[in-house]
Backbone as XML, in Angstrom:
<?xml version="1.0"?>
<chain id="A" units="angstrom">
  <residue number="1" name="MET">
    <atom name="N" x="102.364" y="206.678" z="77.523"/>
    <atom name="CA" x="101.463" y="207.394" z="78.379"/>
    <atom name="C" x="100.541" y="208.239" z="77.490"/>
  </residue>
  <residue number="2" name="ALA">
    <atom name="N" x="99.265" y="208.291" z="77.839"/>
    <atom name="CA" x="98.302" y="209.110" z="77.102"/>
    <atom name="C" x="97.319" y="209.720" z="78.094"/>
  </residue>
  <residue number="3" name="PHE">
    <atom name="N" x="96.935" y="210.974" z="77.850"/>
    <atom name="CA" x="95.970" y="211.679" z="78.693"/>
    <atom name="C" x="94.734" y="212.010" z="77.869"/>
  </residue>
  <residue number="4" name="PHE">
    <atom name="N" x="93.576" y="211.827" z="78.463"/>
    <atom name="CA" x="92.315" y="212.225" z="77.851"/>
    <atom name="C" x="91.610" y="213.120" z="78.859"/>
  </residue>
  <residue number="5" name="ARG">
    <atom name="N" x="91.438" y="214.385" z="78.532"/>
    <atom name="CA" x="90.868" y="215.358" z="79.455"/>
    <atom name="C" x="89.376" y="215.534" z="79.181"/>
  </residue>
  <residue number="6" name="PHE">
    <atom name="N" x="88.591" y="215.594" z="80.281"/>
    <atom name="CA" x="87.155" y="215.829" z="80.236"/>
    <atom name="C" x="86.837" y="216.910" z="81.256"/>
  </residue>
  <residue number="7" name="ASP">
    <atom name="N" x="86.738" y="218.159" z="80.811"/>
    <atom name="CA" x="86.542" y="219.298" z="81.710"/>
    <atom name="C" x="87.624" y="219.295" z="82.787"/>
  </residue>
  <residue number="8" name="ASP">
    <atom name="N" x="87.250" y="219.103" z="84.065"/>
    <atom name="CA" x="88.263" y="219.119" z="85.130"/>
    <atom name="C" x="88.686" y="217.711" z="85.550"/>
  </residue>
  <residue number="9" name="SER">
    <atom name="N" x="88.340" y="216.707" z="84.741"/>
    <atom name="CA" x="88.746" y="215.330" z="84.995"/>
    <atom name="C" x="89.563" y="214.824" z="83.815"/>
  </residue>
  <residue number="10" name="TYR">
    <atom name="N" x="90.336" y="213.779" z="84.057"/>
    <atom name="CA" x="91.073" y="213.178" z="82.949"/>
    <atom name="C" x="91.360" y="211.718" z="83.226"/>
  </residue>
  <residue number="11" name="ILE">
    <atom name="N" x="91.662" y="211.013" z="82.162"/>
    <atom name="CA" x="92.082" y="209.623" z="82.240"/>
    <atom name="C" x="93.505" y="209.567" z="81.722"/>
  </residue>
  <residue number="12" name="GLU">
    <atom name="N" x="94.369" y="208.874" z="82.457"/>
    <atom name="CA" x="95.752" y="208.688" z="82.050"/>
    <atom name="C" x="95.970" y="207.195" z="81.823"/>
  </residue>
  <residue number="13" name="LEU">
    <atom name="N" x="96.400" y="206.846" z="80.622"/>
    <atom name="CA" x="96.710" y="205.463" z="80.308"/>
    <atom name="C" x="98.218" y="205.296" z="80.339"/>
  </residue>
  <residue number="14" name="VAL">
    <atom name="N" x="98.687" y="204.290" z="81.063"/>
    <atom name="CA" x="100.116" y="204.082" z="81.244"/>
    <atom name="C" x="100.447" y="202.638" z="80.899"/>
  </residue>
  <residue number="15" name="SER">
    <atom name="N" x="101.570" y="202.458" z="80.246"/>
    <atom name="CA" x="102.052" y="201.126" z="79.917"/>
    <atom name="C" x="103.500" y="201.006" z="80.364"/>
  </residue>
  <residue number="16" name="ASN">
    <atom name="N" x="103.902" y="199.797" z="80.705"/>
    <atom name="CA" x="105.292" y="199.614" z="81.105"/>
    <atom name="C" x="106.200" y="199.618" z="79.872"/>
  </residue>
  <residue number="17" name="ILE">
    <atom name="N" x="107.476" y="199.955" z="80.086"/>
    <atom name="CA" x="108.444" y="200.033" z="78.994"/>
    <atom name="C" x="109.464" y="198.900" z="79.119"/>
  </residue>
  <residue number="18" name="GLY">
    <atom name="N" x="109.230" y="197.963" z="79.908"/>
    <atom name="CA" x="110.162" y="196.861" z="80.110"/>
    <atom name="C" x="109.600" y="195.937" z="81.168"/>
  </residue>
  <residue number="19" name="ASP">
    <atom name="N" x="110.478" y="195.098" z="81.713"/>
    <atom name="CA" x="110.009" y="194.139" z="82.701"/>
    <atom name="C" x="110.376" y="194.539" z="84.133"/>
  </residue>
  <residue number="20" name="GLN">
    <atom name="N" x="110.710" y="195.819" z="84.339"/>
    <atom name="CA" x="111.038" y="196.337" z="85.665"/>
    <atom name="C" x="110.006" y="197.385" z="86.074"/>
  </residue>
  <residue number="21" name="GLY">
    <atom name="N" x="109.969" y="197.696" z="87.351"/>
    <atom name="CA" x="109.119" y="198.771" z="87.849"/>
    <atom name="C" x="107.768" y="198.286" z="88.330"/>
  </residue>
  <residue number="22" name="PRO">
    <atom name="N" x="107.019" y="199.188" z="88.974"/>
    <atom name="CA" x="105.762" y="198.799" z="89.618"/>
    <atom name="C" x="104.673" y="198.364" z="88.639"/>
  </residue>
  <residue number="23" name="ILE">
    <atom name="N" x="104.606" y="198.990" z="87.470"/>
    <atom name="CA" x="103.562" y="198.615" z="86.512"/>
    <atom name="C" x="103.843" y="197.219" z="85.962"/>
  </residue>
  <residue number="24" name="ALA">
    <atom name="N" x="105.096" y="196.958" z="85.599"/>
    <atom name="CA" x="105.461" y="195.635" z="85.084"/>
    <atom name="C" x="105.216" y="194.556" z="86.133"/>
  </residue>
  <residue number="25" name="LYS">
    <atom name="N" x="105.539" y="194.839" z="87.383"/>
    <atom name="CA" x="105.324" y="193.856" z="88.454"/>
    <atom name="C" x="103.837" y="193.564" z="88.641"/>
  </residue>
  <residue number="26" name="ARG">
    <atom name="N" x="103.031" y="194.604" z="88.572"/>
    <atom name="CA" x="101.586" y="194.408" z="88.718"/>
    <atom name="C" x="101.033" y="193.581" z="87.566"/>
  </residue>
  <residue number="27" name="LEU">
    <atom name="N" x="101.454" y="193.898" z="86.346"/>
    <atom name="CA" x="100.993" y="193.131" z="85.193"/>
    <atom name="C" x="101.390" y="191.660" z="85.306"/>
  </residue>
  <residue number="28" name="GLU">
    <atom name="N" x="102.592" y="191.426" z="85.791"/>
    <atom name="CA" x="103.070" y="190.048" z="85.933"/>
    <atom name="C" x="102.245" y="189.278" z="86.948"/>
  </residue>
  <residue number="29" name="SER">
    <atom name="N" x="101.913" y="189.923" z="88.059"/>
    <atom name="CA" x="101.207" y="189.203" z="89.118"/>
    <atom name="C" x="99.688" y="189.183" z="88.940"/>
  </residue>
  <residue number="30" name="LEU">
    <atom name="N" x="99.105" y="190.258" z="88.387"/>
    <atom name="CA" x="97.644" y="190.346" z="88.318"/>
    <atom name="C" x="97.081" y="190.400" z="86.905"/>
  </residue>
  <residue number="31" name="GLY">
    <atom name="N" x="97.921" y="190.625" z="85.915"/>
    <atom name="CA" x="97.418" y="190.759" z="84.549"/>
    <atom name="C" x="96.953" y="192.181" z="84.271"/>
  </residue>
  <residue number="32" name="GLU">
    <atom name="N" x="96.409" y="192.378" z="83.087"/>
    <atom name="CA" x="95.960" y="193.707" z="82.682"/>
    <atom name="C" x="94.737" y="194.144" z="83.480"/>
  </residue>
  <residue number="33" name="GLY">
    <atom name="N" x="94.557" y="195.449" z="83.596"/>
    <atom name="CA" x="93.386" y="195.975" z="84.276"/>
    <atom name="C" x="93.664" y="197.368" z="84.818"/>
  </residue>
  <residue number="34" name="VAL">
    <atom name="N" x="92.737" y="197.875" z="85.586"/>
    <atom name="CA" x="92.880" y="199.200" z="86.180"/>
    <atom name="C" x="93.847" y="199.102" z="87.346"/>
  </residue>
  <residue number="35" name="HIS">
    <atom name="N" x="94.856" y="199.953" z="87.339"/>
    <atom name="CA" x="95.867" y="199.945" z="88.404"/>
    <atom name="C" x="95.559" y="201.003" z="89.450"/>
  </residue>
  <residue number="36" name="LEU">
    <atom name="N" x="95.233" y="202.225" z="89.009"/>
    <atom name="CA" x="95.066" y="203.329" z="89.953"/>
    <atom name="C" x="93.946" y="204.251" z="89.499"/>
  </residue>
  <residue number="37" name="VAL">
    <atom name="N" x="93.160" y="204.713" z="90.459"/>
    <atom name="CA" x="92.155" y="205.745" z="90.238"/>
    <atom name="C" x="92.463" y="206.852" z="91.232"/>
  </residue>
  <residue number="38" name="ALA">
    <atom name="N" x="92.584" y="208.089" z="90.731"/>
    <atom name="CA" x="92.814" y="209.242" z="91.612"/>
    <atom name="C" x="91.512" y="210.015" z="91.742"/>
  </residue>
  <residue number="39" name="MET">
    <atom name="N" x="91.207" y="210.409" z="92.972"/>
    <atom name="CA" x="89.992" y="211.180" z="93.218"/>
    <atom name="C" x="90.335" y="212.490" z="93.909"/>
  </residue>
  <residue number="40" name="LYS">
    <atom name="N" x="89.781" y="213.565" z="93.371"/>
    <atom name="CA" x="89.964" y="214.885" z="93.969"/>
    <atom name="C" x="88.927" y="215.048" z="95.076"/>
  </residue>
  <residue number="41" name="VAL">
    <atom name="N" x="89.393" y="215.485" z="96.251"/>
    <atom name="CA" x="88.496" y="215.737" z="97.377"/>
    <atom name="C" x="88.616" y="217.203" z="97.772"/>
  </residue>
  <residue number="42" name="ASP">
    <atom name="N" x="87.551" y="217.742" z="98.339"/>
    <atom name="CA" x="87.566" y="219.151" z="98.744"/>
    <atom name="C" x="88.431" y="219.394" z="99.966"/>
  </residue>
  <residue number="43" name="ASN">
    <atom name="N" x="88.438" y="218.440" z="100.894"/>
    <atom name="CA" x="89.187" y="218.599" z="102.133"/>
    <atom name="C" x="89.824" y="217.258" z="102.482"/>
  </residue>
  <residue number="44" name="LEU">
    <atom name="N" x="91.111" y="217.118" z="102.203"/>
    <atom name="CA" x="91.791" y="215.840" z="102.393"/>
    <atom name="C" x="91.798" y="215.417" z="103.860"/>
  </residue>
  <residue number="45" name="GLU">
    <atom name="N" x="92.061" y="216.338" z="104.767"/>
    <atom name="CA" x="92.077" y="215.988" z="106.198"/>
    <atom name="C" x="90.725" y="215.450" z="106.660"/>
  </residue>
  <residue number="46" name="ALA">
    <atom name="N" x="89.652" y="216.124" z="106.268"/>
    <atom name="CA" x="88.314" y="215.669" z="106.657"/>
    <atom name="C" x="88.008" y="214.302" z="106.059"/>
  </residue>
  <residue number="47" name="THR">
    <atom name="N" x="88.413" y="214.102" z="104.806"/>
    <atom name="CA" x="88.191" y="212.810" z="104.149"/>
    <atom name="C" x="88.958" y="211.706" z="104.857"/>
  </residue>
  <residue number="48" name="LEU">
    <atom name="N" x="90.225" y="211.978" z="105.208"/>
    <atom name="CA" x="91.029" y="210.982" z="105.913"/>
    <atom name="C" x="90.432" y="210.661" z="107.277"/>
  </residue>
  <residue number="49" name="ASN">
    <atom name="N" x="89.971" y="211.680" z="107.990"/>
    <atom name="CA" x="89.345" y="211.443" z="109.303"/>
    <atom name="C" x="88.129" y="210.531" z="109.173"/>
  </residue>
  <residue number="50" name="GLU">
    <atom name="N" x="87.311" y="210.783" z="108.155"/>
    <atom name="CA" x="86.121" y="209.960" z="107.942"/>
    <atom name="C" x="86.515" y="208.516" z="107.607"/>
  </residue>
  <residue number="51" name="LEU">
    <atom name="N" x="87.519" y="208.338" z="106.746"/>
    <atom name="CA" x="87.954" y="206.995" z="106.380"/>
    <atom name="C" x="88.572" y="206.269" z="107.574"/>
  </residue>
  <residue number="52" name="ARG">
    <atom name="N" x="89.348" y="206.989" z="108.383"/>
    <atom name="CA" x="89.932" y="206.382" z="109.595"/>
    <atom name="C" x="88.834" y="205.889" z="110.532"/>
  </residue>
  <residue number="53" name="GLU">
    <atom name="N" x="87.808" y="206.736" z="110.738"/>
    <atom name="CA" x="86.704" y="206.371" z="111.628"/>
    <atom name="C" x="85.992" y="205.109" z="111.154"/>
  </residue>
  <residue number="54" name="LYS">
    <atom name="N" x="85.950" y="204.907" z="109.841"/>
    <atom name="CA" x="85.291" y="203.735" z="109.267"/>
    <atom name="C" x="86.214" y="202.526" z="109.200"/>
  </residue>
  <residue number="55" name="GLY">
    <atom name="N" x="87.475" y="202.710" z="109.609"/>
    <atom name="CA" x="88.414" y="201.595" z="109.608"/>
    <atom name="C" x="88.972" y="201.248" z="108.236"/>
  </residue>
  <residue number="56" name="ILE">
    <atom name="N" x="88.910" y="202.175" z="107.311"/>
    <atom name="CA" x="89.419" y="201.941" z="105.960"/>
    <atom name="C" x="90.943" y="201.917" z="105.996"/>
  </residue>
  <residue number="57" name="ARG">
    <atom name="N" x="91.536" y="200.907" z="105.387"/>
    <atom name="CA" x="92.991" y="200.761" z="105.341"/>
    <atom name="C" x="93.581" y="201.777" z="104.363"/>
  </residue>
  <residue number="58" name="LEU">
    <atom name="N" x="94.536" y="202.578" z="104.845"/>
    <atom name="CA" x="95.158" y="203.633" z="104.046"/>
    <atom name="C" x="96.650" y="203.381" z="103.906"/>
  </residue>
  <residue number="59" name="VAL">
    <atom name="N" x="97.215" y="203.886" z="102.820"/>
    <atom name="CA" x="98.653" y="203.801" z="102.562"/>
    <atom name="C" x="99.195" y="205.225" z="102.501"/>
  </residue>
  <residue number="60" name="GLY">
    <atom name="N" x="100.219" y="205.509" z="103.292"/>
    <atom name="CA" x="100.806" y="206.846" z="103.300"/>
    <atom name="C" x="100.103" y="207.816" z="104.229"/>
  </residue>
  <residue number="61" name="ASP">
    <atom name="N" x="99.246" y="207.303" z="105.088"/>
    <atom name="CA" x="98.522" y="208.148" z="106.044"/>
    <atom name="C" x="99.460" y="208.518" z="107.186"/>
  </residue>
  <residue number="62" name="PRO">
    <atom name="N" x="99.685" y="209.832" z="107.418"/>
    <atom name="CA" x="100.584" y="210.235" z="108.495"/>
    <atom name="C" x="99.964" y="210.109" z="109.881"/>
  </residue>
  <residue number="63" name="GLY">
    <atom name="N" x="98.670" y="209.852" z="109.936"/>
    <atom name="CA" x="97.987" y="209.722" z="111.221"/>
    <atom name="C" x="97.299" y="211.013" z="111.628"/>
  </residue>
  <residue number="64" name="PRO">
    <atom name="N" x="96.309" y="210.919" z="112.491"/>
    <atom name="CA" x="95.551" y="212.091" z="112.940"/>
    <atom name="C" x="96.457" y="213.173" z="113.513"/>
  </residue>
  <residue number="65" name="GLY">
    <atom name="N" x="96.188" y="214.418" z="113.135"/>
    <atom name="CA" x="96.940" y="215.552" z="113.664"/>
    <atom name="C" x="98.265" y="215.818" z="112.988"/>
  </residue>
  <residue number="66" name="ASN">
    <atom name="N" x="98.676" y="214.967" z="112.065"/>
    <atom name="CA" x="99.936" y="215.164" z="111.351"/>
    <atom name="C" x="99.657" y="215.645" z="109.929"/>
  </residue>
  <residue number="67" name="PRO">
    <atom name="N" x="100.465" y="216.551" z="109.418"/>
    <atom name="CA" x="100.218" y="217.057" z="108.061"/>
    <atom name="C" x="100.475" y="215.976" z="107.014"/>
  </residue>
  <residue number="68" name="VAL">
    <atom name="N" x="99.649" y="215.974" z="105.989"/>
    <atom name="CA" x="99.816" y="215.036" z="104.886"/>
    <atom name="C" x="100.974" y="215.516" z="104.032"/>
  </residue>
  <residue number="69" name="LYS">
    <atom name="N" x="101.934" y="214.641" z="103.812"/>
    <atom name="CA" x="103.083" y="214.963" z="102.968"/>
    <atom name="C" x="102.982" y="214.104" z="101.718"/>
  </residue>
  <residue number="70" name="GLY">
    <atom name="N" x="102.769" y="214.724" z="100.596"/>
    <atom name="CA" x="102.669" y="213.970" z="99.348"/>
    <atom name="C" x="101.262" y="213.500" z="99.091"/>
  </residue>
  <residue number="71" name="GLN">
    <atom name="N" x="101.053" y="212.201" z="99.177"/>
    <atom name="CA" x="99.774" y="211.637" z="98.778"/>
    <atom name="C" x="99.347" y="210.530" z="99.724"/>
  </residue>
  <residue number="72" name="VAL">
    <atom name="N" x="98.055" y="210.247" z="99.712"/>
    <atom name="CA" x="97.497" y="209.169" z="100.527"/>
    <atom name="C" x="96.639" y="208.305" z="99.605"/>
  </residue>
  <residue number="73" name="PHE">
    <atom name="N" x="96.700" y="207.001" z="99.842"/>
    <atom name="CA" x="95.970" y="206.054" z="99.011"/>
    <atom name="C" x="95.053" y="205.198" z="99.869"/>
  </residue>
  <residue number="74" name="ILE">
    <atom name="N" x="93.946" y="204.761" z="99.274"/>
    <atom name="CA" x="93.119" y="203.728" z="99.880"/>
    <atom name="C" x="93.702" y="202.412" z="99.390"/>
  </residue>
  <residue number="75" name="HIS">
    <atom name="N" x="93.964" y="201.501" z="100.307"/>
    <atom name="CA" x="94.615" y="200.234" z="99.972"/>
    <atom name="C" x="93.771" y="199.418" z="98.982"/>
  </residue>
  <residue number="76" name="PRO">
    <atom name="N" x="94.406" y="198.797" z="98.000"/>
    <atom name="CA" x="93.667" y="198.018" z="97.000"/>
    <atom name="C" x="92.831" y="196.878" z="97.577"/>
  </residue>
  <residue number="77" name="SER">
    <atom name="N" x="93.177" y="196.397" z="98.762"/>
    <atom name="CA" x="92.388" y="195.316" z="99.364"/>
    <atom name="C" x="90.980" y="195.780" z="99.718"/>
  </residue>
  <residue number="78" name="VAL">
    <atom name="N" x="90.787" y="197.088" z="99.806"/>
    <atom name="CA" x="89.490" y="197.658" z="100.175"/>
    <atom name="C" x="88.667" y="198.023" z="98.940"/>
  </residue>
  <residue number="79" name="THR">
    <atom name="N" x="89.335" y="198.166" z="97.787"/>
    <atom name="CA" x="88.678" y="198.713" z="96.596"/>
    <atom name="C" x="88.676" y="197.739" z="95.420"/>
  </residue>
  <residue number="80" name="GLY">
    <atom name="N" x="88.631" y="196.465" z="95.709"/>
    <atom name="CA" x="88.565" y="195.481" z="94.636"/>
    <atom name="C" x="89.831" y="195.376" z="93.811"/>
  </residue>
  <residue number="81" name="GLY">
    <atom name="N" x="90.975" y="195.679" z="94.412"/>
    <atom name="CA" x="92.252" y="195.540" z="93.727"/>
    <atom name="C" x="92.754" y="196.793" z="93.046"/>
  </residue>
  <residue number="82" name="VAL">
    <atom name="N" x="92.009" y="197.885" z="93.107"/>
    <atom name="CA" x="92.416" y="199.132" z="92.463"/>
    <atom name="C" x="92.985" y="200.081" z="93.513"/>
  </residue>
  <residue number="83" name="LEU">
    <atom name="N" x="94.222" y="200.527" z="93.293"/>
    <atom name="CA" x="94.838" y="201.520" z="94.178"/>
    <atom name="C" x="94.107" y="202.842" z="93.963"/>
  </residue>
  <residue number="84" name="THR">
    <atom name="N" x="93.639" y="203.469" z="95.035"/>
    <atom name="CA" x="92.872" y="204.708" z="94.918"/>
    <atom name="C" x="93.623" y="205.841" z="95.599"/>
  </residue>
  <residue number="85" name="GLN">
    <atom name="N" x="93.980" y="206.845" z="94.816"/>
    <atom name="CA" x="94.747" y="207.990" z="95.305"/>
    <atom name="C" x="93.780" y="209.118" z="95.662"/>
  </residue>
  <residue number="86" name="LEU">
    <atom name="N" x="94.008" y="209.724" z="96.814"/>
    <atom name="CA" x="93.199" y="210.876" z="97.238"/>
    <atom name="C" x="94.057" y="212.122" z="97.129"/>
  </residue>
  <residue number="87" name="VAL">
    <atom name="N" x="93.565" y="213.128" z="96.427"/>
    <atom name="CA" x="94.297" y="214.370" z="96.242"/>
    <atom name="C" x="93.377" y="215.555" z="96.516"/>
  </residue>
  <residue number="88" name="GLU">
    <atom name="N" x="93.956" y="216.604" z="97.039"/>
    <atom name="CA" x="93.209" y="217.846" z="97.254"/>
    <atom name="C" x="93.830" y="218.883" z="96.346"/>
  </residue>
  <residue number="89" name="ARG">
    <atom name="N" x="93.025" y="219.502" z="95.514"/>
    <atom name="CA" x="93.529" y="220.512" z="94.581"/>
    <atom name="C" x="92.725" y="221.764" z="94.684"/>
  </residue>
</chain>
């Protein structure tokens, strides 16, 4: 694992340590490439509402009116194969 920080943004490079786990499975099925991009949003609830209205497929979405527990992702089928994490900080 390696981190490269650029002001309030950073890039994290991750490699698998064996043939088990989610990274190894992704490499086996899809080959090398970008696995995940995390994006900081100012208001996660507002962002989720906008994405829901547009019909964007989400992973980990608790649904309208429910508190977000943990994290929410935009499904890779919508983003060219890249898992996109939405975070509010």
